[in-house]
MMTF fields as JSON, N, C-alpha, C and O atoms, coordinates in Angstrom:
{
  "mmtfVersion": "1.0.0",
  "mmtfProducer": "UNKNOWN",
  "numBonds": 307,
  "numAtoms": 308,
  "numGroups": 77,
  "numChains": 1,
  "numModels": 1,
  "chainsPerModel": [1],
  "groupsPerChain": [77],
  "chainIdList": ["A"],
  "bondAtomList": [4, 2, 8, 6, 12, 10, 16, 14, 20, 18, 24, 22, 28, 26, 32, 30, 36, 34, 40, 38, 44, 42, 48, 46, 52, 50, 56, 54, 60, 58, 64, 62, 68, 66, 72, 70, 76, 74, 80, 78, 84, 82, 88, 86, 92, 90, 96, 94, 100, 98, 104, 102, 108, 106, 112, 110, 116, 114, 120, 118, 124, 122, 128, 126, 132, 130, 136, 134, 140, 138, 144, 142, 148, 146, 152, 150, 156, 154, 160, 158, 164, 162, 168, 166, 172, 170, 176, 174, 180, 178, 184, 182, 188, 186, 192, 190, 196, 194, 200, 198, 204, 202, 208, 206, 212, 210, 216, 214, 220, 218, 224, 222, 228, 226, 232, 230, 236, 234, 240, 238, 244, 242, 248, 246, 252, 250, 256, 254, 260, 258, 264, 262, 268, 266, 272, 270, 276, 274, 280, 278, 284, 282, 288, 286, 292, 290, 296, 294, 300, 298, 304, 302],
  "bondOrderList": [1, 1, 1, 1, 1, 1, 1, 1, 1, 1, 1, 1, 1, 1, 1, 1, 1, 1, 1, 1, 1, 1, 1, 1, 1, 1, 1, 1, 1, 1, 1, 1, 1, 1, 1, 1, 1, 1, 1, 1, 1, 1, 1, 1, 1, 1, 1, 1, 1, 1, 1, 1, 1, 1, 1, 1, 1, 1, 1, 1, 1, 1, 1, 1, 1, 1, 1, 1, 1, 1, 1, 1, 1, 1, 1, 1],
  "groupList": [{"groupName": "MET", "atomNameList": ["N", "CA", "C", "O"], "elementList": ["N", "C", "C", "O"], "formalChargeList": [0, 0, 0, 0], "bondAtomList": [1, 0, 2, 1, 3, 2], "bondOrderList": [1, 1, 2], "singleLetterCode": "M", "chemCompType": "L-PEPTIDE LINKING"}, {"groupName": "PRO", "atomNameList": ["N", "CA", "C", "O"], "elementList": ["N", "C", "C", "O"], "formalChargeList": [0, 0, 0, 0], "bondAtomList": [1, 0, 2, 1, 3, 2], "bondOrderList": [1, 1, 2], "singleLetterCode": "P", "chemCompType": "L-PEPTIDE LINKING"}, {"groupName": "SER", "atomNameList": ["N", "CA", "C", "O"], "elementList": ["N", "C", "C", "O"], "formalChargeList": [0, 0, 0, 0], "bondAtomList": [1, 0, 2, 1, 3, 2], "bondOrderList": [1, 1, 2], "singleLetterCode": "S", "chemCompType": "L-PEPTIDE LINKING"}, {"groupName": "THR", "atomNameList": ["N", "CA", "C", "O"], "elementList": ["N", "C", "C", "O"], "formalChargeList": [0, 0, 0, 0], "bondAtomList": [1, 0, 2, 1, 3, 2], "bondOrderList": [1, 1, 2], "singleLetterCode": "T", "chemCompType": "L-PEPTIDE LINKING"}, {"groupName": "ASP", "atomNameList": ["N", "CA", "C", "O"], "elementList": ["N", "C", "C", "O"], "formalChargeList": [0, 0, 0, 0], "bondAtomList": [1, 0, 2, 1, 3, 2], "bondOrderList": [1, 1, 2], "singleLetterCode": "D", "chemCompType": "L-PEPTIDE LINKING"}, {"groupName": "LYS", "atomNameList": ["N", "CA", "C", "O"], "elementList": ["N", "C", "C", "O"], "formalChargeList": [0, 0, 0, 0], "bondAtomList": [1, 0, 2, 1, 3, 2], "bondOrderList": [1, 1, 2], "singleLetterCode": "K", "chemCompType": "L-PEPTIDE LINKING"}, {"groupName": "TYR", "atomNameList": ["N", "CA", "C", "O"], "elementList": ["N", "C", "C", "O"], "formalChargeList": [0, 0, 0, 0], "bondAtomList": [1, 0, 2, 1, 3, 2], "bondOrderList": [1, 1, 2], "singleLetterCode": "Y", "chemCompType": "L-PEPTIDE LINKING"}, {"groupName": "ILE", "atomNameList": ["N", "CA", "C", "O"], "elementList": ["N", "C", "C", "O"], "formalChargeList": [0, 0, 0, 0], "bondAtomList": [1, 0, 2, 1, 3, 2], "bondOrderList": [1, 1, 2], "singleLetterCode": "I", "chemCompType": "L-PEPTIDE LINKING"}, {"groupName": "GLY", "atomNameList": ["N", "CA", "C", "O"], "elementList": ["N", "C", "C", "O"], "formalChargeList": [0, 0, 0, 0], "bondAtomList": [1, 0, 2, 1, 3, 2], "bondOrderList": [1, 1, 2], "singleLetterCode": "G", "chemCompType": "PEPTIDE LINKING"}, {"groupName": "GLU", "atomNameList": ["N", "CA", "C", "O"], "elementList": ["N", "C", "C", "O"], "formalChargeList": [0, 0, 0, 0], "bondAtomList": [1, 0, 2, 1, 3, 2], "bondOrderList": [1, 1, 2], "singleLetterCode": "E", "chemCompType": "L-PEPTIDE LINKING"}, {"groupName": "ALA", "atomNameList": ["N", "CA", "C", "O"], "elementList": ["N", "C", "C", "O"], "formalChargeList": [0, 0, 0, 0], "bondAtomList": [1, 0, 2, 1, 3, 2], "bondOrderList": [1, 1, 2], "singleLetterCode": "A", "chemCompType": "L-PEPTIDE LINKING"}, {"groupName": "LEU", "atomNameList": ["N", "CA", "C", "O"], "elementList": ["N", "C", "C", "O"], "formalChargeList": [0, 0, 0, 0], "bondAtomList": [1, 0, 2, 1, 3, 2], "bondOrderList": [1, 1, 2], "singleLetterCode": "L", "chemCompType": "L-PEPTIDE LINKING"}, {"groupName": "ASN", "atomNameList": ["N", "CA", "C", "O"], "elementList": ["N", "C", "C", "O"], "formalChargeList": [0, 0, 0, 0], "bondAtomList": [1, 0, 2, 1, 3, 2], "bondOrderList": [1, 1, 2], "singleLetterCode": "N", "chemCompType": "L-PEPTIDE LINKING"}, {"groupName": "ARG", "atomNameList": ["N", "CA", "C", "O"], "elementList": ["N", "C", "C", "O"], "formalChargeList": [0, 0, 0, 0], "bondAtomList": [1, 0, 2, 1, 3, 2], "bondOrderList": [1, 1, 2], "singleLetterCode": "R", "chemCompType": "L-PEPTIDE LINKING"}, {"groupName": "GLN", "atomNameList": ["N", "CA", "C", "O"], "elementList": ["N", "C", "C", "O"], "formalChargeList": [0, 0, 0, 0], "bondAtomList": [1, 0, 2, 1, 3, 2], "bondOrderList": [1, 1, 2], "singleLetterCode": "Q", "chemCompType": "L-PEPTIDE LINKING"}, {"groupName": "VAL", "atomNameList": ["N", "CA", "C", "O"], "elementList": ["N", "C", "C", "O"], "formalChargeList": [0, 0, 0, 0], "bondAtomList": [1, 0, 2, 1, 3, 2], "bondOrderList": [1, 1, 2], "singleLetterCode": "V", "chemCompType": "L-PEPTIDE LINKING"}, {"groupName": "PHE", "atomNameList": ["N", "CA", "C", "O"], "elementList": ["N", "C", "C", "O"], "formalChargeList": [0, 0, 0, 0], "bondAtomList": [1, 0, 2, 1, 3, 2], "bondOrderList": [1, 1, 2], "singleLetterCode": "F", "chemCompType": "L-PEPTIDE LINKING"}, {"groupName": "TRP", "atomNameList": ["N", "CA", "C", "O"], "elementList": ["N", "C", "C", "O"], "formalChargeList": [0, 0, 0, 0], "bondAtomList": [1, 0, 2, 1, 3, 2], "bondOrderList": [1, 1, 2], "singleLetterCode": "W", "chemCompType": "L-PEPTIDE LINKING"}, {"groupName": "CYS", "atomNameList": ["N", "CA", "C", "O"], "elementList": ["N", "C", "C", "O"], "formalChargeList": [0, 0, 0, 0], "bondAtomList": [1, 0, 2, 1, 3, 2], "bondOrderList": [1, 1, 2], "singleLetterCode": "C", "chemCompType": "L-PEPTIDE LINKING"}],
  "groupTypeList": [0, 0, 1, 2, 3, 4, 5, 4, 2, 2, 4, 5, 6, 7, 8, 9, 10, 5, 10, 5, 9, 5, 10, 11, 12, 13, 10, 8, 11, 3, 10, 2, 14, 15, 3, 16, 3, 5, 10, 5, 11, 4, 13, 9, 4, 8, 13, 17, 15, 6, 9, 7, 5, 16, 6, 2, 8, 2, 5, 5, 6, 9, 18, 9, 7, 4, 10, 11, 12, 8, 3, 15, 7, 4, 17, 9, 0],
  "groupIdList": [1, 2, 3, 4, 5, 6, 7, 8, 9, 10, 11, 12, 13, 14, 15, 16, 17, 18, 19, 20, 21, 22, 23, 24, 25, 26, 27, 28, 29, 30, 31, 32, 33, 34, 35, 36, 37, 38, 39, 40, 41, 42, 43, 44, 45, 46, 47, 48, 49, 50, 51, 52, 53, 54, 55, 56, 57, 58, 59, 60, 61, 62, 63, 64, 65, 66, 67, 68, 69, 70, 71, 72, 73, 74, 75, 76, 77],
  "secStructList": [7, 7, 7, 7, 1, 1, 4, 4, 4, 1, 6, 6, 1, 7, 7, 2, 2, 2, 2, 2, 2, 2, 2, 2, 2, 2, 6, 1, 7, 7, 4, 4, 4, 7, 3, 3, 3, 3, 3, 3, 3, 3, 3, 3, 6, 6, 3, 3, 3, 3, 3, 3, 3, 3, 3, 1, 6, 6, 7, 7, 5, 7, 7, 3, 3, 3, 6, 6, 6, 7, 7, 5, 7, 7, 7, 7, 7],
  "xCoordList": [0.987, 0.386, 1.148, 2.217, 0.311, 1.399, 0.721, -0.429, 1.849, 1.419, 0.528, 0.688, -0.747, -2.031, -1.711, -2.764, -1.165, -1.306, -0.831, -1.243, 0.324, -0.026, 0.691, 1.562, 0.424, 0.189, 3.12, 3.81, 3.302, 4.547, 4.679, 5.291, 4.429, 5.363, 5.993, 6.783, 5.71, 6.739, 7.363, 8.215, 7.892, 9.188, 10.059, 11.215, 9.489, 10.725, 11.625, 12.673, 10.553, 11.149, 11.991, 11.969, 13.043, 14.443, 14.468, 15.022, 13.638, 12.823, 13.657, 14.269, 13.193, 13.037, 14.783, 15.509, 15.059, 16.387, 17.802, 18.865, 17.27, 17.938, 17.83, 18.649, 16.615, 16.282, 17.247, 18.042, 17.264, 17.862, 19.546, 20.105, 20.091, 21.273, 21.602, 22.212, 20.646, 20.939, 21.373, 22.27, 20.088, 20.303, 21.765, 22.388, 21.874, 23.161, 23.584, 23.45, 24.358, 25.256, 25.552, 26.439, 24.397, 24.466, 24.581, 24.966, 24.436, 25.039, 25.705, 26.067, 26.549, 28.523, 28.287, 29.241, 26.827, 26.473, 26.41, 26.072, 26.881, 26.156, 24.892, 24.632, 24.13, 22.892, 23.565, 22.772, 24.582, 25.293, 24.663, 23.96, 24.893, 24.93, 23.72, 23.537, 23.165, 21.065, 20.409, 20.682, 18.986, 17.701, 16.954, 16.461, 16.561, 15.362, 13.596, 12.853, 13.034, 12.279, 10.579, 9.38, 11.005, 10.084, 11.128, 12.236, 10.227, 11.153, 9.412, 9.071, 8.362, 7.478, 7.771, 8.389, 7.201, 7.034, 4.913, 3.691, 6.12, 4.239, 4.52, 5.472, 3.616, 3.223, 3.424, 3.083, 4.195, 4.764, 4.702, 5.395, 4.132, 4.682, 4.172, 4.71, 3.294, 2.993, 4.254, 4.236, 4.987, 6.307, 6.197, 5.854, 6.522, 6.386, 8.174, 9.239, 7.988, 9.011, 9.254, 8.243, 10.48, 10.097, 10.859, 12.038, 9.579, 10.988, 10.916, 10.335, 12.286, 12.972, 13.332, 13.046, 13.746, 13.909, 14.741, 14.673, 15.149, 15.973, 17.087, 17.188, 18.027, 18.605, 19.721, 19.628, 21.223, 22.686, 23.056, 23.927, 22.322, 23.388, 21.992, 20.886, 22.344, 21.355, 21.057, 20.025, 21.653, 20.682, 19.948, 20.019, 19.075, 17.802, 17.836, 17.726, 18.002, 17.462, 16.322, 15.571, 16.098, 15.215, 14.538, 13.813, 14.804, 14.982, 13.509, 12.62, 13.882, 12.74, 13.977, 14.897, 13.628, 14.473, 13.13, 12.103, 14.062, 12.963, 12.802, 13.624, 11.459, 11.258, 11.845, 12.18, 11.897, 12.09, 13.815, 14.338, 14.745, 16.18, 17.442, 18.643, 16.014, 17.457, 17.693, 17.938, 17.719, 18.152, 17.504, 16.337, 18.092, 17.893, 17.463, 18.16, 15.65, 14.88, 14.593, 13.423, 15.025, 14.82, 15.728, 15.765, 16.471, 17.294, 17.113, 17.139, 16.858, 16.83, 17.871, 18.078, 18.405, 18.882, 19.399, 19.775],
  "yCoordList": [-1.039, -0.188, 1.047, 1.257, 2.199, 3.386, 3.724, 3.309, 5.558, 6.847, 7.56, 7.82, 7.879, 8.624, 9.945, 9.962, 10.631, 11.525, 13.238, 14.396, 12.451, 13.775, 13.379, 12.509, 13.858, 13.962, 13.362, 12.527, 14.074, 13.662, 13.292, 14.239, 12.414, 11.734, 10.926, 10.855, 10.052, 8.653, 9.109, 8.231, 10.351, 10.67, 10.728, 10.466, 11.253, 11.672, 10.32, 10.271, 8.872, 7.456, 7.431, 7.621, 6.978, 5.933, 5.173, 5.517, 4.163, 2.574, 1.264, 0.985, 0.782, -0.509, -0.846, -1.48, -0.489, -1.09, -0.7, -1.3, 0.902, 2.094, 0.289, -0.572, 0.44, 0.394, -1.277, -1.295, -2.205, -2.945, -3.042, -4.137, -2.103, -2.005, -1.981, -2.703, -0.505, -0.263, -1.667, -1.956, -2.326, -3.564, -4.726, -5.093, -5.027, -5.555, -4.98, -5.061, -4.097, -2.618, -3.157, -3.49, -2.996, -3.456, -4.469, -4.937, -5.508, -7.06, -6.801, -7.938, -6.346, -7.035, -7.794, -8.207, -7.931, -9.031, -7.976, -6.796, -8.931, -8.562, -9.253, -10.391, -8.61, -9.625, -10.4, -11.338, -10.8, -12.776, -13.482, -14.48, -13.004, -13.32, -13.836, -14.532, -13.699, -13.52, -13.861, -13.957, -14.216, -14.767, -13.82, -13.992, -12.567, -11.975, -12.17, -11.991, -12.498, -13.162, -11.498, -11.614, -10.817, -9.642, -8.183, -7.805, -7.79, -6.21, -5.271, -5.71, -4.065, -3.925, -2.823, -2.919, -1.248, 0.035, -0.157, -0.129, -0.339, 0.003, 0.69, 0.418, 1.623, 2.363, 1.244, 0.228, 2.538, 1.481, 3.115, 4.132, 2.9, 3.523, 5.571, 6.536, 5.752, 6.771, 7.156, 8.083, 6.306, 6.627, 5.632, 4.553, 5.916, 5.137, 4.433, 5.038, 3.192, 2.138, 1.119, 0.555, 0.673, -0.606, -1.873, -2.125, -2.558, -3.965, -4.748, -4.88, -5.646, -6.104, -7.292, -7.128, -8.396, -9.939, -10.549, -10.327, -10.977, -12.033, -12.638, -12.16, -14.062, -15.23, -14.853, -14.058, -15.635, -16.394, -16.999, -16.921, -18.283, -19.552, -19.942, -20.263, -19.831, -20.457, -18.691, -18.457, -18.142, -16.585, -15.617, -15.287, -15.619, -14.592, -13.132, -12.888, -12.353, -10.742, -10.166, -10.375, -9.667, -8.818, -6.526, -6.012, -6.269, -4.835, -4.369, -4.845, -2.955, -1.757, -0.673, -0.409, -0.141, 0.905, 2.708, 2.927, 3.543, 4.447, 4.755, 4.788, 4.912, 5.481, 6.797, 6.943, 7.997, 9.329, 9.336, 10.329, 8.568, 8.832, 7.716, 7.648, 6.758, 5.264, 4.89, 3.684, 5.299, 4.926, 3.856, 3.992, 2.765, 1.214, 1.853, 2.542, 1.131, 1.762, 0.46, 0.498, -0.758, -1.537, -2.746, -3.142, -3.321, -4.643, -5.601, -5.498, -6.927, -8.688, -9.295, -9.503, -9.435, -11.456, -12.221, -13.375],
  "zCoordList": [0.027, 0.171, 0.025, 0.599, -1.097, -0.732, -0.121, 0.022, 1.029, 0.806, -0.168, -1.36, 0.911, -0.067, 1.056, 1.694, 1.416, 2.606, 1.477, 1.549, 0.428, -0.257, -1.864, -1.827, -2.963, -4.34, -4.337, -4.922, -3.704, -4.319, -2.878, -2.384, -1.939, -1.422, -1.156, -0.214, -2.073, -2.637, -3.153, -3.29, -3.914, -4.539, -3.919, -4.252, -2.407, -0.908, -0.477, 0.166, -1.273, -0.375, -1.528, -2.744, -0.208, -0.367, -2.305, -3.35, -1.94, -2.38, -1.515, -0.484, -2.698, -1.828, -2.197, -1.432, -3.018, -2.984, -2.654, -2.498, -2.597, -0.959, -0.011, 0.312, 0.093, 1.595, 1.609, 2.548, 0.995, 0.366, 0.454, 0.511, 0.456, -0.223, 1.812, 2.602, 1.915, 3.904, 4.933, 5.726, 4.342, 5.009, 5.241, 6.238, 3.758, 3.862, 4.724, 5.945, 3.804, 4.789, 6.475, 7.262, 6.356, 8.97, 8.843, 9.915, 7.818, 7.87, 7.477, 7.779, 6.928, 6.635, 5.159, 4.499, 4.703, 3.498, 2.15, 2.058, 1.191, -0.425, -0.889, -0.498, -1.688, -2.29, -2.718, -2.805, -3.119, -4.177, -2.792, -2.952, -1.492, 0.453, 0.661, 1.66, 0.174, 0.495, -0.29, -1.486, 0.474, 0.259, 0.59, 1.705, -0.085, 0.603, 0.917, -0.048, 2.137, 1.582, 1.83, 1.576, 2.133, 2.317, 2.156, 2.538, 1.514, 1.678, 1.042, -0.057, 1.658, 1.726, 2.466, 3.526, 1.793, 2.224, 3.307, 3.168, 4.291, 5.29, 6.549, 7.281, 6.77, 7.807, 10.062, 10.668, 10.22, 11.767, 12.807, 12.809, 13.178, 14.766, 14.012, 14.554, 12.986, 12.513, 11.079, 10.27, 11.2, 9.719, 9.168, 9.653, 7.902, 6.178, 6.647, 6.524, 7.114, 6.966, 6.061, 5.644, 5.583, 4.616, 5.349, 5.599, 5.572, 6.056, 5.08, 4.003, 6.282, 5.187, 5.585, 6.771, 5.536, 6.107, 4.89, 3.681, 5.269, 4.248, 5.511, 6.641, 4.835, 5.28, 4.494, 3.559, 4.997, 5.219, 5.635, 6.501, 4.996, 5.672, 6.631, 6.195, 7.844, 8.62, 9.455, 10.085, 9.354, 10.257, 8.63, 7.446, 10.348, 9.494, 10.246, 11.448, 9.271, 9.609, 9.594, 8.641, 10.21, 10.29, 10.417, 11.269, 9.938, 9.569, 8.917, 8.21, 9.714, 9.334, 9.187, 9.961, 7.869, 7.272, 7.005, 6.364, 7.975, 7.656, 5.712, 4.796, 5.788, 4.163, 3.492, 2.316, 4.847, 3.81, 4.268, 3.763, 5.015, 5.145, 5.446, 5.711, 5.152, 4.856, 6.495, 6.501, 7.612, 8.718, 9.25, 9.62, 9.356, 10.113, 11.854, 12.599, 12.137, 13.258, 13.597, 13.977, 13.682, 13.805, 13.383, 12.218, 14.419, 13.889, 14.21, 15.436, 13.887, 14.406, 13.341, 12.145, 14.724, 13.566, 14.612, 14.406]
}
């Protein structure tokens, strides 16, 4: 679901590809080392975030990336 608060709001988001890149950087991994299981834009606690889930080997990663500035808000491994 895309935000509908104003007509230009989606242009301000970093995008799914950049959110995945931020998550990979945090994990210290490359795209070829992981399998993504979820990457979606969602509203959490009043702000738009990208929910990113992936795994590498036996490790599972879950994170939320701020959709406006790319800050990692929540991180679980």
